[in-house]
SEDO-984605 format. One record per residue (C-alpha): x, y, z; residue in one letter. Coordinates in steps of 0.02 Angstrom, whole numbers, plus 32768, in hexadecimal, padded with zeros to 4 digits. Layout:
<sites>
XYZA...
</sites>
This chain:
<sites>
14F4D02ED2D8M157DD09DD298T157FD0FCD1EFA15C7D08CD16FL1656D0CDD117P1659D11ED070D1696D0B5CFBBA1733D112CFBEA1767D0CFD072T172ED02BD048W17A7D038CFB7R183BD088D020A1829CFECD09AW1832CF77CFFAG1774CF4FD00DI1709CF3DCF78D166BCFC1CFA9P1600CF53CF58D162FCEC8CFCBW15D4CF37D060S1511CF0CD080R14AFCF0BD110T142FCE82D137L1397CE82D1A9D1386CDE2D1EEV12F8CDA1D25DA133FCD6FD30DS1319CCC6D371H12D7CD43D3F4D124ECD87D388G129CCE2FD361S1306CE5ED2B9T13B5CE92D2AFH140FCEF2D236R14A9CEA0D206W1549CEE0D1A0H15B9CE6DD136L163BCE6DD0AAL15F5CDEBD027D1666CDCBCF98T15BFCD6FCF45A1612CD29CEA1P15A1CCFBCE10A1542CC68CE55A156ACBEBCDD6D1620CC1ACDFDS1620CBFACEBFT167DCB5BCEFAV164CCB65CFA5A1610CBDED02CT168ECC1ED0B7V1628CC7AD147V16AACCDCD1A3C1692CD11D26AV170BCD8CD2A1H1738CDA5D370G1745CE23D3EAN1778CEC1D3C1P177FCEA9D302T16EECEA0D27DW16CFCE4CD1CBA176FCEB5D183Y17D5CE24D1E6A179FCDC3D155W17E2CE1BD0C2K1879CDAFD0A4S17EECD25D081F1786CD99D019M1819CDD3CFA3T1866CD28CF94T17E4CCBECF60F174BCD21CF59G173ECCF1CE9ED172ECC4BCEBAD16C2CC3ECF6AH1643CCAACF9FR16A1CCEFD03FV1620CD4CD0B8I1672CD9ED140A15FBCDDBD1D6L15ECCE5ED24AD15AFCE1BD2F2Q151DCE7DD347L1568CF0BD3B5G1608CF09D32FM1653CF47D2A3G15BCCF91D237Y1535CF3CD27FS14A0CF66D2F5E14D2CFA1D3B0R1469CF24D425T1482CF06D4CBD14E7CE83D52EL14E2CDE9D4D6R1520CD47D51AR1579CCB2D4BDY14DECC43D4AER1485CCCAD469T150ACD01D3EFR150ECC4CD3BEV146CCC63D3A6D1482CCF8D32CD14FACCAAD2CBL1482CC2AD28CA13F4CCA2D26ED145FCD08D202V14A3CC79D1A6I13F7CC42D18AA13CCCCDAD146A1451CCFFD0C3L142ECCBBD016D14A2CC2AD02CI14A2CBAACF8FD1495CAFED00AR14C0CA8FCF7BS157DCAC8CF93K15DBCAB7D01CP15D5CB26D0BFL167CCB55D107V168FCBC6D1BDL172BCC17D1E6A1732CC69D284A17A5CCD5D2F3H17BECCF4D3ACD170ACCF5D40EW16D0CCDDD35EG1715CC36D34CG169FCC00D40CA161BCC44D3A8I163DCBF5D311A1670CB3CD369M1598CB4AD3BFG155BCB66D313W15C5CACED2CFA1585CA63D365V14DECA8FD33DD14F3CA7BD284H1550C9EFD269P14FEC9BBD1C4D1505CA5DD16AE15CCCA7FD199L163CCA53D110A16DFCA94D16EG1705CB05D1EDL179FCB6BD1F0V17D9CBBBD2A8L186BCC35D2C7C18A1CC61D37AN1804CC3ED3D5T17CFCBBCD463G1743CB76D4A7I178DCB76D561G1832CB79D5C3V1899CAE6D58FP18B3CA63D627A1949CA88D698G195ACB3AD671R18FECBDFD698S18A0CC5FD63AA1907CCC7D5C1P1944CD69D64AR190FCDE5D5BDL1861CDA9D5BCI1850CDAED680S189ACE50D68FL1827CEADD60BA1795CE4AD654A179ECE78D716S171ACEF4D746K1790CF88D776P17D5CF84D6C1L1759CF33D641R16EDCFD4D632D1786D048D624L17F1CFE5D5A3V176FCF8BD548C16C9D026D532R1701D0D5D587R17B8D0D2D52CT17F0D076D48CS188FD00FD4EDT1832CF68D4C3F1828CF83D415V18D5CFE0D401E192CCF5FD468G18F6CED7D3ECT1921CF2FD351V19DCCF53D3A1R19EACEA1D3CCL1A09CE88D310S1A82CF18D2FDG1ACECF1CD24DR1A85CE82D209R19F4CEDED1E9I19E4CF80D18BS19B1D041D1B2K191BD01AD14AV18E7CF84D1ACD18F7CFEBD250R189CD066D20FQ1816CFDBD1E8A1809CF8BD278F17F1D023D2DER1765D075D26CA16BDD03FD2BBP16EFD05FD36CY1708D10ED390R16ABD130D419N1667D0E6D4ADA15C9D0A3D472A160DD04BD3E0D168FCFE6D45CR15FBCFB4D4C8R1601CF09D47FA16BCCEFCD484I16A7CF12D550A1607CE81D552D1672CE0FD4F2F1706CE11D56EV167BCE11D5F9G1645CD6CD5A7D16D3CD17D5C4V16AECC95D65FP175ACCAED6B5L1703CC96D754T167ACC0CD782S15E1CC1ED789P15C5CC84D6F2H153FCCA0D68CP159ECC5CD5E3S15EACBCBD643E1573CB34D61DA1557CB66D56BD1612CB65D540L1639CAC0D598L15B0CA70D538D15F5CAA8D493V168FCA7ED4CFA1656C9BDD4F4D1603C9B5D44AR16A0C9EBD3DBL16CFC92AD3CEH1620C90DD360T165FC99DD2E8V1698C927D261E16BDC9A3D1CDA1771C9C5D1B2P17B1CA56D21EV1848CAC4D1F0L18A9CB11D287L18FECBAFD249A195ECBFBD2C8W19D2CC8AD2F2G1A43CC3DD37BS1A88CCCDD3B8A19DCCD0FD3FDD19EBCD2FD4AEP1930CD11D4CCV18FDCC6FD46CF19B8CC22D45CD19DACB79D41FD1989CB27D4B6D18E3CB4FD468F18FBCB1AD3D6A193CCA6DD418A18A1CA61D485D1826CA76D3F2L1898C9FDD37CA186FC98BD421G17AEC9ABD429R1793C993D356F179EC8E6D319P17D7C928D266N1858C9CAD261S18FBCA0ED236S195FCA92D26EL19C4CB29D207Q1A28CB78D280R1A6BCC1ED24FY1B07CC3DD2D4P1B10CD00D2B6D1A58CD1CD2B7A19EECD69D340N1940CD7CD36DH1911CDBDD2CBL194DCD3CD269V18E4CD3ED1D1M192FCE01D1C6A19D3CDDAD1E7E1A04CD3ED18DA19B4CCE4D0DBD193BCC78D136V18CDCC93D09FA1927CC39D01FS1945CBA9D097T1883CBAAD0AFV1872CBB0CFF4D18C3CB12CFDCA1873CAB8D06FW17CECAEFD014L180ACAAACF6FA1826C9EBCFCDD177FCA09D021L170ECA31CF9AV1771C9A9CF22D17BEC92FCF81P1816C8DCCEE7S188CC978CEE0N18FAC91ACF5CH18A0C872CF75A1949C819CF86V198FC81DD03BA1A48C868D037A1A9DC7CAD07DS1A4EC75ECFF0D1AD8C73DCF7BT1B00C6E4CED0A1B86C665CEB5G1B96C63DCF64A1C30C5D0CF99I1C0EC533CFF6E1C43C523D0A3H1C3EC4A6D13FD1B97C4D9D177L1BD5C495D218D1C63C4F8D214A1C0AC5A1D21BE1C30C5E7D2B4V1CD3C645D2C9I1D32C5E5D356W1D29C539D2FDA1DDEC541D2F8A1DEEC566D39DI1D87C4CAD3C5E1DE3C46DD346R1E89C47FD393R1E42C473D441R1EC0C3F7D46AH1F61C44AD419D1FE5C4A4D48FD2024C4FFD3FCA2022C5D5D40BV1F70C60FD3D8A1F98C6C6D405V203FC725D442H2041C7CDD46BD20F0C81ED443D20D6C8BDD49CA20BDC855D544T2117C7B7D526G2069C757D54CE2032C6C0D4F1S1FA1C63BD4E9I1F82C594D4A1S1F02C563D43DF1EE9C4DED4D3R1ED6C577D556E1E76C5D1D4ECL1DF2C565D4B1A1DD1C54ED57AV1DE9C60DD58DL1D61C636D514V1CF0C5B2D56CD1D02C5ECD605N1CDFC6A8D5C5I1C47C67ED581A1BF7C610D605A1C30C6A5D681D1BD9C731D61DL1B35C6C8D613R1B46C6B8D6CDT1B5AC766D6DAR1AAEC78ED672G1AF4C79CD5BAL1A62C760D555E1A81C71AD49BP1A73C7C2D41CG1AB4C836D4B0D1B27C8CBD467R1BCFC8BCD4B6V1C58C944D4A0A1CFEC907D49FM1D6BC9A2D4D8L1E01C930D51DT1EAEC95ED4C9P1F04C8D8D440P1F33C84DD492G1F22C791D4DEV1E89C7DED550G1E31C813D4C9L1E37C790D44FI1DF7C70ED4D1A1D6DC783D503A1D2EC7A2D455V1D21C6F0D435Y1CD2C6CAD4E5G1C4AC751D4BBV1C20C706D3FAW1C2CC653D467R1B92C69ED4D9A1B3CC6D6D44CG1B5CC785D46AG1B8DC818D3D5V1C39C85CD3F3T1C40C91AD3C4V1CF9C930D37BV1D1EC9E0D374A1DE6C9E2D393D1E3BCA88D3D0R1E6BCAA7D317G1DD5CB0BD30EL1E15CB83D387G1DBACBB4D42CL1D3BCC0AD3EDG1D1ACB91D361G1D1BCB0AD3CCL1CA4CB54D444G1C2ACB7DD3C0A1C38CAD4D379A1C07CA7AD426V1B7FCAF1D453R1B1FCACAD3A1Q1B2ECA05D3DCT1AD9CA15D47DR1B34C98CD4CEP1AF3C942D566S1B8EC8F0D598W1C39C95CD58EV1CF4C8E5D5A3I1D89C944D5BFG1E0EC982D63CP1DD5CA09D6C7R1DFACAB4D661P1D9BCA54D5CDA1D01CA3FD637R1D00CAE2D6A2V1D15CB47D5E8A1C79CADED5ACA1C2DCB0ED649R1C5ACBC0D664T1C4ECBF9D5AEL1BBBCB97D5A0R1BEDCB26D507W1B7ACA91D567A1B40CAEFD614P1AD7CA63D637R1B3BC9C1D5FDA1B74C940D673T1C2AC952D688M1CB0C8BCD692I1D7BC8C8D6B2D1DCAC869D631V1E2EC80CD6A8D1D97C7CDD713D1D64C784D66AL1E10C72FD647V1E00C6E9D706A1D57C69FD6E3A1D29C5F5D73BP1D2BC54CD6ECA1CA1C55CD675A1C15C4C8D690T1B8CC47DD621G1B64C4A7D583E1B3AC549D51CL1ADAC55CD481D1B26C57CD3DCV1AE6C630D388P1A93C604D2DCA1B00C633D249P1A8EC6BDD21ED1A81C714D2C6E1AFAC7ABD2DDL1BA5C79ED30FA1BF2C83FD30EA1BE2C8FFD2E3V1C87C939D297L1CB2C9F4D267F1CFCCA2CD1E2T1D82CAA4D1DFS1D34CB42D1D6G1D9ACB87D14CA1D21CBD0D0DFT1C8BCBF5D157G1C50CBBED206P1C88CB0FD228A1BFACA8BD200K1BD0C9F1D26AG1BE2C955D20BV1B74C8C7D224R1BB2C814D21AY1B57C76ED238T1BAAC6D1D262H1B86C688D1BAR1BF2C721D168Q1C80C71CD1D6F1C96C65BD1C3A1C8CC688D0E4A1D05C712D0FBQ1D77C69DD172R1D60C618D0EBD1D8BC698D04FA1E2BC6CFD0A6L1E73C627D0C4A1E46C5EED014R1E97C690CFCAT1F33C685D027Y1F45C5CAD042G1F36C5DCD0FBI1F56C53BD158T1F78C518D211E202EC518D205G202EC5D6D1D2D2050C646D263R2024C70BD231L2072C7ACD275V1FE5C833D278A2021C8DFD286A1F5DC919D276F1F16C8EDD310A1E7AC8B6D2E4P1EACC84DD252F1EEFC7DCD2EFA1E4CC7A7D312L1E46C73ED278Y1ECCC6CED2B0G1E6BC660D324P1DE7C65BD2B0A1E51C619D21FL1EB0C59FD2A5G1F64C5E2D29DI1FC3C634D310T1FBFC6F7D315S203DC77ED35AV2011C830D391L20A7C893D34AA20EDC920D3DBD2090C9BDD38BC2014CA38D3C4D1F6ECA0DD364V1F51CAB9D353T1FFECAE3D300K2014CA4DD298P2083CAD1D22CG210DCAAAD2B7E211DC9F2D2A7L21D9C9C8D29DT2233C959D23EA2280C91DD2E9D21CEC8F7D335A2191C898D29AV223DC82BD2A3E2225C80FD352R2177C7D6D34EA21A1C75AD2B3C222FC711D301A21B3C6F7D3A8A215DC679D345V21C3C664D2A3E2132C6A3D248A20FDC681D18DT207EC71ED175M2080C7D2D19FV2003C849D19EF201EC909D18EA1FCDC9A4D14BS2030CA18D0C8P2055CA7DD141A20AECA0AD1BAA2100C9C0D129L213FCA71D0F2T218FCA7ED1B4N21D6C9BCD1BAV223FC9F3D117L2272CAA6D157R22A5CA59D206T22F3C9BAD1BCA23AAC9F6D181G2424C984D156R240BC901D1E4A23D2C84AD1CDQ2332C80AD1E8H2342C750D1DDP228AC734D231A2237C7A5D18DL22A4C747D11CA223CC699D145R2197C6EED12AV2148C6ACD095R20AFC72DD097L2096C7E1D0B6V1FF4C831D096Q1FC5C8EED0A4S1F19C93BD092A1EADC9DCD0CFG1EF3CA4DD04BA1F58CA2BCF94P200DC9F9CFBFV2082CA47CF3AP20E3C9BACEDAA217CCA0ECF09E215CC9EBCFBDT2127C936CF97L21DAC930CF3FR2234C96FCFE0A21D0C8F5D048V2210C85ECFCDA22CEC88FCFF8A22A2C858D09EL2227C7C5D08BT2294C77AD002P2224C6D3D00FK2179C729D01CA20F3C75BCF9CT20AEC7FACFB9L1FF6C80FCFA7H1F80C8A5CFA9T1EC5C868CFE6P1E43C8DDCF91Y1D9FC900D019G1D5CC94FD0A2M1D06C94BD152T1C6CC90FD0EEE1CB5C881D07DA1D6DC83AD085L1DB7C7FCD01DP1D66C831CF78V1E07C833CF01A1EC9C809CF22D1F59C825CEC4I2019C80BCEE9D20B6C875CEBEL20D9C806CE1DA2033C841CDD5A203AC8E8CE14I20D3C904CDA9E208BC89ECD1BH1FF4C915CD32A2042C9B3CD43E20BFC9A1CCA6H2027C98DCC41D1FC2CA25CC87R2020CA79CCF2P1FAACB16CD13T1F09CAB8CD11A1F04CAB1CDD0G1F21CA26CE48V1F18C971CE04C1ED8C90FCE9CV1EBDC86BCE2DG1E3EC7DACE12H1DABC7C9CE89P1DD4C741CEF2V1D61C699CEEEE1CC0C6A5CF23G1CB8C779CF11A1C70C7C2CE74E1C7BC87ACE36V1C1EC8E5CDC4M1C3AC99ECD94I1BA5CA08CD93A1B83CABDCD5CA1BBBCB56CDD5L1B34CB88CE37G1ABBCAF3CE0DF1A0CCAF1CE64D1A0ECA6CCEDEA195ECA63CF07T1934CA35CE4AA1988C98CCE6FG1A22C939CE22V1A8BC9ACCD96P1ABFC972CD04D1B78C953CCF6P1BE5C9C0CC96L1C55C97FCBE9P1D1AC94ACC21T1D77C9D1CC2DG1CF2CA62CC68R1D13CAB0CCFDM1C7DCAA8CD8EG1C57CA7BCE37E1C8DC9CDCE75V1BFBC950CEBAL1C40C8A9CF0AV1BDCC814CF38R1C11C777CFA9A1BCCC710D029P1C3CC775D09BW1BF6C815D08FV1B9CC867D123S1AFBC869D157D1AF8C927D14BG1AFBC9BDD1AEY1AD2C9CDD26CL1A47CA5DD265G1A6ACA94D1D2L19BFCA60D158W19DECAE3D0E2G1A9ECAD0D0D2T1A92CA17D0BDQ19EECA36D039R1A62CA8ECFDDQ1AF0CA1ACFE2A1AA1C985CFC4R1A32C997CF27P1A06C8CECF34G1A2AC821CF0AS1AC8C82CCF80G1B1DC8B2CF2BW1B6EC92FCF98H1BB9C9E0CF4FR1C63C9F2CF8FS1C70CAA0CF94G1CFECA9BCF15D1D16CAB7CE67V1D80CA63CDDFG1D89C9E5CD55H1D8BC936CD0BL1E08C91ACC77D1DF8C897CBF3G1E62C824CC5CD1DD9C81FCCF8G1E42C87FCD67R1DF8C920CDD8L1E54C9B0CDD6W1E1ACA44CE62I1E36CAF5CE25E1DEBCB34CEDCG1D4FCB54CF43R1CA5CB8CCEFAS1C93CC18CF72V1D4ACC53CF2EH1D1DCC55CE74V1D3ACD06CE28I1CA2CD42CDCAD1D0FCDA8CD4BA1CB6CE0DCCABV1D04CD6BCC2CD1CC9CCE5CC97G1CF0CC83CD3BP1DA2CC70CD68I1DDDCBFCCE00T1E62CC17CE6FS1ECECB84CE75V1F0ACB7CCDBAP1F3FCC3FCDD1V1FAACC10CE72E1FE9CB84CE31R202BCBEDCD9ES207DCC7ACDFFV20C6CBF7CE82E2106CBA2CDFER2164CC31CD93A2200CC5BCE0AG21BECD00CE3EI223FCD49CEBBD21F2CD46CF5EG2159CCDDCF46V2153CC2DCFABT20F2CB8DCF6CA2043CB80CFBBG203CCC42CFEAR1FF1CC9ACF76V1F2BCCC6CF6BA1ECFCCF2CEC2A1E27CD52CEF1I1DB8CDC6CEA6G1D94CE66CED8V1CF7CED2CE9CG1C41CEB8CE8BP1BF6CE07CE3DA1C16CE0ACD7EG1CA3CE79CD84V1D0DCE34CDEEQ1DD0CE56CDC9Q1E40CDDECDF4L1ED2CE1DCE5DV1F62CDA9CEABV1FA0CDA7CF62V204ECD6FCF82I208DCD3ED034E213FCD85D037S216ECDA9D0F0P2214CE0DD0B6D21ABCE8BD045Q2156CF1ED079S2090CEF4D08BV2020CF4ED004G2048CF63CF3EL20BBCEE4CF04A2148CF39CE9BP2136CF55CDEAA21AACECACDC6G2148CE49CE17T20ACCE95CDD9V20F3CE76CD1FA2142CDC3CD48A2090CD9CCD86V2022CDE9CD00R209BCD9CCC7AD207CCCDDCCC0I1FC4CCD9CCF2V1F39CCC3CC59D1EBFCD41CCA6H1ED0CDF6CCA8P1F0FCE27CD59V1ED6CEC0CDAFA1F5CCEE3CE3CA1FD2CE84CE9AV1FEBCE96CF50L2068CE50CFE1I203FCE1ED073T20B0CDCFD102D203FCD49D129G1FA5CD06D0DAL1F1CCCC2D150P1F09CC1DD154V1E92CB90D1C4D1EC3CB5FD26CI1EA7CA9BD24BR1F15CA81D1B3H1F7ECB1FD1BEN1F5FCB25D0F7A1EC6CB5DD0A9K1EC4CBFCD088I1E33CC7BD0BBD1E0CCCD1D01CR1D8BCD2AD03CT1DDACD7AD0D6A1E80CD9CD05BV1DFBCDF4CFD7A1DA6CE5CD05CT1E50CEACD098W1EA0CEBECFDCA1DEBCF0FCFB6G1E04CF7FD03BG1ED2CF99D014V1E9BCFD5CF49L1E07D038CF7AD1E63D098D006G1DF0D079D07FS1E60D003D0DEA1F38D022D10DT1FB2CFA2D0BEP1FE4CF8CD168R1F4FCF13D1B4R1FB2CE6BD198R1F72CDC3D1A3F1FAFCD56D224R1FBCCC96D22ER
</sites>
């Protein structure tokens, strides 16, 4: 047993010296062993639950520091040093079964209040040991938290290469015991995601070969070959995991090259009651690299008091009744099965398909997929470019009971790959380049690959297919990633049907309408609504390049009555319109634009091109659309009344509710109280078409869903006295100033409207620079014709004169960073980082943003 650190060292590591103690434990083998543990041991009457933490190899109890510091005052957190590890007694070789019994010994010896829930948290090889204890003591276990671990190599793949190398006889003693290579390699996997202090602490108990003996023993106990002394014991535990009825939280660092997402999926399939929270950028030491502790804290709150979140996220109040027989998204296609009218037209290729042909093709694709082996619930990555083939394939997958994974190229190559990987699709549908990318870039290396052209040429369907139940999963759609990694949003068939009905009701859509979709994903709604849809000729990754001629041609192809385009697309349509006549546009009755605030000036100019159209800006998000709606006349009225209040997005649509809650409210405490009219806060929405939640993001979903069907939109704003919703920006972009929070959009709108030379509508960013609580308001203006850096004195004076808050600085950039999908949502976090560097001299103004 190596000497314990002194009090000063514990404090330097962020550990309370009083937490450190040793415990002599009577062993199942008849001997007594001395264990070291870190025990927060709060007052007995204040302890809600006991969390026993079991580390892996080559770490020790310090790995759980974040748990102790985050919720150690509410729950008793006991982090053990396994025998031979950390500061516990050094022992001879201990095999897997012996270590499971060791864990039982120490848990029995701890003075734990058995009247309160007992939760195990475990990592790496400690996870396998904790699982062994769990199957032996199911009645004692209230919950299990597993971080980057496994009970066996997942089916269809080989053991992790790093472990195989380390476990090989020529290397094991060298890299694990005689040298610190294994310890150092584990620490270095985390890079800068852990601190220098963390690195020092992780290394501390393993400074000589004698102290590293158990590290080599652990590696040698991994049954990479058969037969192996621990193989049968591990298989026995794996076979019994389905008997563990307690809730299991899988908190996973997805960048781990050892226990990757395959292991998380394997365990999720073994436990009957598991939830997953992925941390995409975290590596093996996920508890130290990411804020796992806060997620576990919320999970524990729900575990010990289920009433905290007793109402399911999909339960809603004030639901709109609709035809239950039509709760499949392809109902309108079936209804128009004998109609020769155009269902989908691709204006880039000239390809068209009628409703009659589409209905048959959807049936054929569905039957073909089932013949190929697709099972209901299988996830299918749709990597086909926008077009007739994609739309038919999507509906075919739904008809077959599959779950479509829709991550468009607007996410960029890296974002698209990350999105597909996290969904773990069993199938990929796309052209050869997409299939090759999915295989070679390991987006879906073991998925079945299908060419979309083969599906389109599928043989005629025979027989009947079962119809998916309304509450079965239909799709995973991805957010734009404008304020963080793109999130997979789950939708059921019932929610899709409710969304379809809400759109039809809000905009008076009938089968006589014909839609031009300049935003490709929106074209998928056309067949669901039973209307003709046209894909405009535009690169999906560059909506800001849509031209007026392209929209005119698309409208003319089907005599369109409706146009949907992003704000960036409309801006370029206006720029390229010139004085040419656009008769097809002149016949349009409805223009919609969404994805970001649309300046009234842009809408007025579009109105001149579409004189018969009403111009609407639906408000919503990937998780819920539509939420509210407003037309140009109402926008002009609202902005006349309150020109600097933000962006008015109108009244909630029928069936939707909106609530304003206090900034930063605690979602784990339940549904918040609404703020009074006029007060700025977080925007919450509720409707029958709010999505089912997020994929693999339990903690994210828990923070976004306080209960009773409410969804935390991520936007900030207020409701006025007329019940209109005003959006003032994103909650993550609120400027935390000395005199109170400042929202970005009102400041930006004030500057855009002031007529300052060089300021372009929609290209101003109001950001906060400095520490929370004392952030300074900085205004960044996009002006390609001016020098990048500090703005001229006249511009600074003009901005300060019209903004209602103190402005610390005004900067000029040649291009503000925006999302790829909409070309409109400004990445204010990136702008703040750049501005902070310019102002403190750590970055050169020549660092420019590119759209």
